TIDRENZA-147042 format. One record per atom (N, C-alpha, C, CB): x, y, z; residue in one letter. Coordinates in pm, whole numbers, padded with zeros to 5 digits, always signed. Glycine has a CB too. Example, Ala and Ser with C-alpha at 12.3 -4.5 7.8 and 13.67 -1.06 7.14 Angstrom:
% residues 2
+01319-00569+00780a/+01230-00450+00780a/+01320-00330+00780a/+01131-00447+00905a/+01285-00225+00708s/+01367-00106+00714s/+01290+00003+00787s/+01408-00060+00572s/
This chain:
% residues 209
+01153+01664-01001m/+01043+01569-01023m/+01080+01434-00965m/+01009+01556-01174m/+00984+01373-00894k/+01007+01242-00837k/+00942+01137-00925k/+00952+01235-00692k/+01008+01026-00943s/+00949+00916-01018s/+00982+00785-00950s/+01000+00916-01164s/+00890+00689-00966l/+00901+00561-00897l/+00915+00449-00997l/+00780+00538-00805l/+01015+00363-00976f/+01037+00250-01065f/+01017+00122-00984f/+01179+00254-01128f/+00949+00025-01044l/+00916-00098-00974l/+00975-00218-01045l/+00764-00112-00961l/+01031-00309-00965f/+01081-00434-01017f/+01027-00544-00927f/+01239-00437-01024f/+00989-00654-00985l/+00918-00756-00909l/+00983-00891-00922l/+00776-00764-00953l/+00998-00958-00807c/+01038-01098-00807c/+00974-01162-00685c/+01195-01115-00807c/+00997-01289-00662c/+00933-01353-00548c/+01030-01444-00477c/+00809-01431-00592c/+01004-01460-00347f/+01081-01556-00271f/+00993-01607-00158f/+01211-01492-00216f/+01040-01709-00090i/+00960-01774+00012i/+01023-01752+00149i/+00946-01924-00017i/+00936-01731+00250s/+00983-01711+00386s/+00871-01750+00481s/+01029-01564+00410s/+00902-01763+00609s/+00802-01803+00708s/+00768-01686+00799s/+00852-01923+00790s/+00640-01655+00813v/+00597-01544+00899v/+00453-01569+00939v/+00612-01406+00827v/+00410-01509+01050f/+00278-01540+01106f/+00168-01459+01039f/+00278-01512+01256f/+00049-01520+01026f/-00063-01461+00953f/-00132-01347+01029f/-00164-01567+00921f/-00172-01242+00954s/-00257-01136+01009s/-00323-01062+00894s/-00174-01038+01098s/-00455-01052+00894q/-00527-00985+00786q/-00545-00837+00820q/-00664-01052+00761q/-00510-00747+00726q/-00500-00606+00761q/-00577-00509+00672q/-00360-00569+00761q/-00611-00542+00551k/-00647-00443+00450k/-00768-00356+00485k/-00673-00512+00323k/-00859-00404+00570e/-00981-00330+00598e/-00953-00192+00657e/-01069-00409+00693e/-00850-00180+00739e/-00813-00051+00797e/-00788+00053+00688e/-00688-00067+00886e/-00716+00014+00586f/-00681+00106+00479f/-00801+00137+00390f/-00568+00049+00395f/-00887+00040+00368k/-01008+00062+00288k/-01097+00167+00354k/-01085-00069+00269k/-01111+00159+00486l/-01196+00253+00558l/-01141+00395+00549l/-01210+00212+00705l/-01011+00410+00566v/-00950+00543+00556v/-00968+00600+00416v/-00800+00536+00591v/-00939+00520+00314k/-00949+00568+00176k/-01093+00600+00138k/-00892+00465+00081k/-01187+00520+00183s/-01327+00545+00154s/-01372+00679+00216s/-01414+00430+00207s/-01330+00704+00338y/-01367+00827+00408y/-01315+00950+00333y/-01312+00826+00552y/-01188+00948+00296y/-01129+01066+00231y/-01173+01079+00085y/-00978+01060+00238y/-01202+00968+00019n/-01255+00978-00118n/-01394+01043-00117n/-01262+00839-00184n/-01471+01013-00014q/-01603+01075-00001q/-01589+01227+00016q/-01679+01013+00119q/-01494+01269+00098h/-01474+01412+00120h/-01416+01480-00005h/-01381+01434+00239h/-01333+01410-00080r/-01283+01466-00205r/-01399+01490-00303r/-01179+01371-00269r/-01490+01394-00308s/-01605+01407-00396s/-01691+01528-00358s/-01689+01280-00392s/-01709+01548-00227m/-01788+01663-00180m/-01719+01794-00216m/-01810+01654-00027m/-01588+01801-00194l/-01513+01921-00230l/-01519+01949-00380l/-01367+01908-00185l/-01506+01844-00458n/-01511+01858-00603n/-01644+01916-00648n/-01487+01723-00670n/-01753+01868-00588t/-01886+01916-00623t/-01902+02064-00589t/-01994+01834-00551t/-01858+02103-00470e/-01873+02241-00427e/-01787+02336-00509e/-01838+02254-00279e/-01664+02296-00536f/-01579+02382-00617f/-01630+02395-00760f/-01436+02329-00617f/-01686+02287-00813k/-01740+02292-00949k/-01858+02390-00958k/-01784+02151-00996k/-01943+02387-00855k/-02056+02481-00853k/-02006+02625-00854k/-02145+02457-00728k/-01903+02651-00771k/-01847+02785-00762k/-01779+02824-00893k/-01748+02794-00646k/-01709+02729-00953f/-01638+02754-01079f/-01737+02784-01190f/-01550+02632-01117f/-01843+02706-01201d/-01942+02725-01307d/-02020+02855-01291d/-02039+02608-01309d/-02034+02902-01166a/-02110+03025-01142a/-02033+03150-01180a/-02151+03033-00996a/-01900+03140-01189e/-01817+03255-01225e/-01810+03271-01378e/-01674+03238-01165e/-01798+03397-01420t/-01789+03425-01563t/-01650+03477-01602t/-01894+03526-01603t/-01580+03537-01509g/-01449+03593-01540g/-01339+03488-01538g/-01416+03703-01442g/-01247+03498-01633n/-01137+03402-01642n/-01044+03409-01520n/-01057+03426-01768n/-01022+03532-01470f/-00934+03547-01353f/-00995+03476-01231f/-00911+03697-01321f/-01124+03497-01210q/-01191+03434-01096q/-01191+03282-01110q/-01336+03486-01084q/-01213+03234-01233k/-01212+03090-01255k/-01073+03031-01227k/-01255+03058-01400k/-00969+03101-01272a/-00833+03053-01247a/-00802+03051-01097a/-00731+03142-01320a/-00851+03152-01025s/-00830+03158-00880s/-00900+03042-00809s/-00880+03292-00824s/-01023+03012-00852i/-01098+02900-00793i/-01027+02768-00821i/-01244+02896-00848i/-00975+02753-00941k/-00903+02631-00977k/-00779+02613-00889k/-00863+02633-01125k/-00706+02723-00866q/-00588+02715-00780q/-00626+02678-00637q/-00513+02848-00781q/-00735+02735-00588d/-00782+02701-00453d/-00820+02554-00444d/-00903+02789-00415d/-00885+02505-00550f/-00925+02364-00553f/-00802+02273-00547f/-01007+02334-00680f/-00702+02301-00628l/-00580+02220-00627l/-00510+02225-00492l/-00484+02266-00738l/-00510+02342-00428f/-00450+02357-00296f/-00522+02271-00194f/-00452+02505-00252f/-00656+02275-00194f/-00733+02196-00098f/-00716+02047-00120f/-00881+02233-00106f/-00708+02005-00247m/-00690+01863-00276m/-00551+01815-00231m/-00708+01837-00427m/-00452+01900-00246k/-00317+01865-00200k/-00316+01851-00048k/-00213+01971-00246k/-00385+01942+00019k/-00395+01933+00164k/-00469+01806+00206k/-00467+02057+00220k/-00573+01771+00131m/-00649+01650+00160m/-00562+01526+00147m/-00769+01638+00067m/-00475+01523+00045d/-00383+01411+00028d/-00291+01398+00149d/-00299+01429-00101d/-00243+01512+00198s/-00152+01511+00313s/-00223+01463+00439s/-00095+01651+00335s/-00345+01510+00460i/-00421+01469+00579i/-00454+01320+00572i/-00551+01552+00591i/-00493+01273+00453e/-00521+01131+00436e/-00397+01047+00467e/-00570+01102+00294e/-00281+01094+00424n/-00159+01019+00448n/-00130+01005+00597n/-00040+01086+00378n/-00159+01110+00675v/-00142+01102+00820v/-00233+00992+00878v/-00174+01239+00887v/-00358+00986+00827a/-00450+00882+00872a/-00402+00744+00832a/-00589+00907+00816a/-00345+00731+00713l/-00294+00601+00668l/-00173+00558+00750l/-00257+00607+00519l/-00089+00653+00791i/+00023+00621+00878i/-00028+00566+01011i/+00112+00745+00901i/-00136+00628+01062g/-00198+00577+01185g/-00249+00435+01168g/-00311+00667+01228g/-00311+00407+01053a/-00359+00272+01026a/-00243+00174+01018a/-00441+00268+00896a/-00133+00218+00956l/-00015+00132+00944l/+00042+00098+01083l/+00092+00200+00858l/+00050+00197+01171l/+00101+00174+01306l/+00011+00076+01382l/+00112+00307+01382l/-00119+00090+01366k/-00213-00001+01432k/-00193-00144+01383k/-00358+00044+01408k/-00176-00159+01252i/-00157-00290+01192i/-00026-00353+01239i/-00159-00281+01041i/+00080-00273+01240k/+00210-00324+01284k/+00206-00367+01430k/+00319-00220+01264k/+00133-00294+01512n/+00117-00334+01653n/+00044-00467+01664n/+00043-00226+01731n/-00059-00485+01580t/-00134-00610+01579t/-00045-00727+01536t/-00255-00600+01485t/+00037-00704+01433e/+00128-00809+01387e/+00232-00843+01493e/+00198-00764+01257e/+00285-00739+01559d/+00384-00764+01664d/+00322-00846+01778d/+00438-00630+01719d/+00198-00815+01812l/+00131-00890+01917l/+00113-01035+01877l/-00005-00827+01950l/+00078-01059+01751s/+00062-01196+01701s/+00192-01273+01709s/+00011-01194+01557s/+00303-01207+01675r/+00433-01272+01682r/+00470-01307+01827r/+00541-01183+01620r/+00439-01213+01918l/+00469-01239+02059l/+00388-01356+02113l/+00442-01113+02143l/+00262-01365+02071q/+00177-01476+02113q/+00234-01608+02064q/+00034-01457+02062q/+00283-01607+01940l/+00342-01729+01885l/+00469-01766+01960l/+00372-01712+01735l/+00553-01666+01985e/+00678-01692+02055e/+00655-01741+02198e/+00764-01567+02058e/+00550-01691+02260n/+00518-01732+02397n/+00433-01859+02401n/+00446-01620+02469n/+00408-01916+02281k/+00333-02040+02267k/+00188-02027+02312k/+00400-02149+02345k/+00137-01901+02314t/-00006-01882+02334t/-00080-01946+02217t/-00043-01731+02347t/-00016-01935+02099i/-00064-02006+01980i/+00042-02110+01948i/-00088-01908+01857i/+00002-02235+01939s/+00100-02340+01918s/+00163-02327+01779s/+00034-02479+01934s/+00295-02341+01768p/+00365-02326+01639p/+00314-02420+01532p/+00511-02349+01658p/+00268-02539+01572e/+00224-02634+01469e/+00096-02589+01401e/+00204-02771+01530e/+00023-02494+01465k/-00100-02444+01405k/-00076-02323+01314k/-00199-02406+01514k/+00045-02271+01316a/+00077-02158+01229a/+00091-02206+01085a/+00206-02087+01276a/+00019-02146+00991p/+00026-02192+00851p/+00165-02177+00793p/-00074-02115+00765p/+00207-02277+00715d/+00339-02273+00653d/+00336-02193+00524d/+00389-02415+00625d/+00455-02145+00485i/+00475-02088+00352i/+00563-02186+00277i/+00541-01944+00359i/+00513-02237+00166f/+00581-02345+00098f/+00688-02294+00002f/+00481-02431+00024f/+00804-02361-00002p/+00914-02317-00090p/+00891-02349-00237p/+01042-02380-00045p/+00804-02444-00266i/+00777-02484-00405i/+00626-02492-00424i/+00846-02621-00440i/+00577-02433-00531t/+00433-02438-00560t/+00410-02482-00703t/+00368-02300-00535t/+00290-02538-00728d/+00252-02572-00865d/+00215-02446-00944d/+00135-02672-00865d/+00163-02347-00873k/+00122-02220-00935k/+00154-02108-00838k/-00030-02220-00972k/+00226-02006-00882s/+00259-01892-00799s/+00137-01801-00781s/+00376-01813-00859s/+00140-01723-00676a/+00035-01623-00656a/+00047-01514-00764a/+00044-01560-00514a/-00068-01466-00813d/-00069-01364-00918d/-00166-01253-00884d/-00104-01427-01053d/-00130-01131-00924y/-00221-01018-00909y/-00306-01006-01035y/-00143-00886-00881y/-00435-00968-01023p/-00518-00953-01143p/-00453-00861-01245p/-00656-00899-01105p/-00440-00910-01367g/-00374-00832-01471g/-00226-00857-01480g/-00398-00688-01449g/-00171-00933-01384g/-00029-00968-01389g/+00062-00868-01321g/+00013-00984-01529g/+00190-00891-01337i/+00293-00812-01270i/+00285-00665-01310i/+00432-00867-01302i/+00263-00637-01437n/+00257-00498-01481n/+00142-00422-01416n/+00244-00492-01631n/+00029-00490-01397a/-00085-00426-01329a/-00051-00397-01183a/-00211-00516-01338a/+00020-00489-01120l/+00063-00468-00981l/+00157-00348-00972l/+00131-00594-00926l/+00255-00343-01061r/+00348-00230-01063r/+00275-00097-01080r/+00452-00248-01174r/+00183-00096-01175k/+00110+00027-01206k/+00028+00074-01086k/+00018+00006-01326k/-00039-00019-01018e/-00122+00022-00905e/-00038+00069-00787e/-00213-00093-00862e/+00073+00001-00760v/+00161+00044-00651v/+00212+00185-00678v/+00280-00055-00633v/+00252+00212-00802a/+00300+00346-00838a/+00190+00450-00820a/+00351+00347-00983a/+00066+00412-00856h/-00047+00504-00842h/-00079+00532-00695h/-00171+00447-00912h/-00067+00432-00611l/-00101+00446-00469l/+00010+00511-00387l/-00134+00311-00411l/+00130+00513-00441f/+00245+00563-00366f/+00235+00714-00347f/+00377+00526-00438f/+00239+00760-00220y/+00230+00903-00191y/+00372+00961-00191y/+00160+00929-00052y/+00412+01011-00307i/+00550+01055-00327i/+00586+01174-00238i/+00572+01091-00472i/+00489+01263-00214d/+00518+01381-00131d/+00547+01344+00014d/+00400+01477-00136d/+00518+01221+00053g/+00547+01176+00188g/+00689+01126+00207g/+00451+01069+00227g/+00768+01130+00100v/+00907+01083+00106v/+01001+01202+00118v/+00942+00997-00019v/+01084+01200+00221l/+01184+01303+00242l/+01322+01242+00220l/+01172+01365+00385l/+01400+01304+00133s/+01531+01248+00103s/+01628+01357+00061s/+01520+01142-00006s/+01754+01342+00105e/+01860+01433+00063e/+01942+01374-00052e/+01952+01466+00181e/+01909+01253-00092t/+01978+01188-00203t/+01886+01182-00324t/+02023+01046-00163t/+01944+01166-00441k/+01866+01167-00565k/+01793+01035-00589k/+01956+01196-00682k/+01842+00926-00530i/+01780+00795-00551i/+01761+00727-00416i/+01867+00707-00645i/+01643+00675-00391v/+01617+00597-00270v/+01561+00461-00311v/+01517+00672-00176v/+01594+00360-00233k/+01554+00224-00266k/+01502+00152-00142k/+01672+00146-00328k/+01419+00053-00165a/+01372-00035-00058a/+01330-00168-00120a/+01254+00029+00022a/+01335-00271-00042t/+01282-00401-00083t/+01164-00433+00006t/+01392-00513-00075t/+01048-00450-00055v/+00924-00475+00019v/+00886-00622+00005v/+00809-00382-00031v/+00868-00689+00117a/+00825-00829+00118a/+00686-00837+00180a/+00926-00919+00196a/+00600-00920+00122f/+00466-00938+00177f/+00417-01079+00147f/+00367-00834+00119f/+00320-01124+00226i/+00266-01258+00210i/+00130-01252+00141i/+00253-01329+00347i/+00112-01336+00042v/-00020-01359-00017v/-00082-01477+00058v/-00012-01386-00173v/-00190-01449+00128e/-00255-01553+00208e/-00337-01648+00119e/-00346-01489+00315e/-00390-01752+00180k/-00465-01852+00104k/-00591-01795+00037k/-00505-01966+00196k/-00645-01687+00096d/-00765-01626+00037d/-00732-01514-00061d/-00856-01573+00146d/-00603-01492-00089g/-00562-01391-00186g/-00536-01254-00127g/-00665-01379-00290g/-00564-01234+00002t/-00531-01107+00066t/-00382-01104+00098t/-00615-01085+00194t/-00331-00985+00134i/-00191-00976+00171i/-00176-00940+00318i/-00118-00874+00083i/-00063-00975+00376s/-00035-00945+00516s/+00115-00933+00536s/-00095-01054+00608s/+00152-00888+00656n/+00293-00883+00697n/+00383-00813+00595n/+00343-01022+00720n/+00342-00695+00554v/+00421-00616+00460v/+00538-00554+00536v/+00335-00506+00391v/+00659-00578+00488e/+00780-00523+00550e/+00867-00460+00442e/+00858-00634+00626e/+00914-00339+00468a/+01002-00268+00374a/+01138-00247+00438a/+00941-00132+00331a/+01242-00286+00367q/+01379-00270+00414q/+01453-00176+00320q/+01451-00406+00423q/+01497-00065+00374g/+01573+00034+00297g/+01629+00139+00390g/+01486+00098+00188g/+01716+00225+00338d/+01783+00324+00422d/+01696+00445+00455d/+01908+00372+00353d/+01590+00466+00377n/+01505+00584+00399n/+01375+00543+00465n/+01476+00656+00265n/+01357+00586+00589f/+01239+00545+00667f/+01109+00592+00603f/+01248+00599+00809f/+01106+00717+00554t/+00982+00769+00497t/+00945+00694+00369t/+00995+00918+00468t/+01044+00654+00292f/+01018+00575+00171f/+00965+00437+00208f/+01146+00563+00086f/+01026+00375+00309n/+00980+00244+00355n/+00834+00250+00398n/+01067+00194+00472n/+00801+00355+00473r/+00664+00367+00526r/+00563+00384+00414r/+00655+00485+00622r/+00593+00469+00316q/+00499+00488+00205q/+00486+00363+00120q/+00544+00606+00118q/+00594+00287+00106a/+00588+00162+00031a/+00494+00062+00098a/+00729+00100+00017a/+00503+00052+00231q/+00415-00039+00303q/+00269+00003+00290q/+00454-00045+00451q/+00243+00133+00302i/+00106+00182+00288i/+00050+00150+00149i/+00100+00334+00315i/+00132+00170+00046a/+00086+00143-00091a/+00050-00004-00109a/+00195+00182-00192a/+00131-00094-00054l/+00102-00237-00070l/-00023-00278+00007l/+00221-00321-00022l/-00039-00227+00128y/-00158-00260+00205y/-00285-00203+00142y/-00145-00209+00348y/-00269-00100+00057s/-00383-00032-00002s/-00427-00089-00137s/-00351+00113-00018s/-00363-00194-00184l/-00402-00254-00312l/-00552-00285-00314l/-00320-00382-00338l/-00616-00255-00425s/-00762-00268-00433s/-00810-00410-00458s/-00814-00179-00541s/-00725-00494-00521e/-00768-00627-00560e/-00697-00735-00478e/-00741-00649-00708e/-00758-00852-00474k/-00694-00969-00414k/-00607-01040-00519k/-00800-01066-00356k/-00507-01110-00472f/-00428-01198-00558f/-00503-01328-00580f/-00289-01225-00497f/-00467-01398-00685s/-00505-01539-00693s/-00396-01613-00615s/-00518-01591-00845s/-00433-01698-00520p/-00331-01758-00431p/-00244-01859-00502p/-00399-01824-00313p/-00130-01887-00442a/-00043-01995-00490a/-00113-02129-00465a/+00096-01991-00420a/-00081-02228-00548i/-00148-02357-00542i/-00046-02471-00533i/-00239-02376-00665i/-00075-02567-00445i/-00001-02693-00439i/-00103-02806-00435i/+00095-02699-00315i/-00092-02899-00529n/-00183-03014-00536n/-00330-02971-00533n/-00156-03110-00420n/-00359-02861-00600g/-00496-02813-00608g/-00544-02730-00490g/-00586-02927-00624g/-00461-02714-00388d/-00500-02640-00268d/-00424-02508-00257d/-00476-02725-00143d/-00491-02400-00211p/-00422-02272-00193p/-00324-02278-00076p/-00523-02160-00172p/-00211-02212-00090v/-00110-02207+00015v/-00059-02063+00028v/+00008-02305-00014v/+00006-02034+00139r/+00064-01902+00162r/+00191-01885+00079r/+00094-01880+00314r/+00210-01764+00028y/+00320-01739-00065y/+00373-01598-00040y/+00274-01757-00213y/+00503-01581-00051r/+00561-01450-00023r/+00632-01392-00145r/+00658-01460+00092r/+00604-01263-00169f/+00667-01187-00276f/+00774-01093-00220f/+00562-01107-00355f/+00869-01060-00304k/+00964-00953-00275k/+00954-00851-00386k/+01110-01008-00260k/+00938-00725-00351l/+00916-00619-00448l/+01019-00508-00429l/+00774-00562-00436l/+01126-00504-00508p/+01223-00394-00500p/+01163-00265-00558p/+01354-00431-00574p/+01181-00155-00489l/+01131-00024-00533l/+01246+00075-00540l/+01021+00028-00438l/+01243+00161-00640t/+01344+00266-00655t/+01273+00396-00692t/+01451+00228-00762t/+01307+00505-00622m/+01254+00636-00654m/+01368+00729-00689m/+01171+00692-00537m/+01352+00804-00797s/+01453+00902-00836s/+01397+01043-00822s/+01501+00878-00980s/+01477+01135-00773f/+01441+01275-00759f/+01514+01353-00868f/+01477+01329-00615f/+01440+01409-00959e/+01502+01480-01071e/+01471+01630-01067e/+01454+01419-01205e/
């Protein structure tokens, strides 16, 4: 059995802005729609059967198809992640080549009057990341895998520039997808009454039991 443990802290760093979440929303909306259609069709078939054996067989088929759907959706989310990372890399290159002047790049402030917060607080953030994490997408020969995920909360409460550092590439990738897939915006960090960019660090640990 795999289980995911989340620990949260924050730190400040400088990185270039890029808004990304829409890619993940579109993928999730598409596959949730197909899950709903499958659920409806299987329920009709299940309700039409009278024998317990047939009902059990239909239930097993349903679980199999849903598991396959999760896997296919994850492939699509990996594609969205690659597209986003390419966009971020291009933005960094533009900044380095001074296509975008450095003085126009928004700063991330080391001290704030109010830190960025997720709706419901840290525990709500942990719970949602754990829910969004596709555990079957992690391949590991060790019993415990770890990564540290850093991301920026922008002035409008969206997140960008999610980076995961750890020894297991598949774990890093799923961690980034989970963070980009968060359903809610943060309340931004505040200095002198104005929203500012703020960066979190989120250590993740998964155990295989």
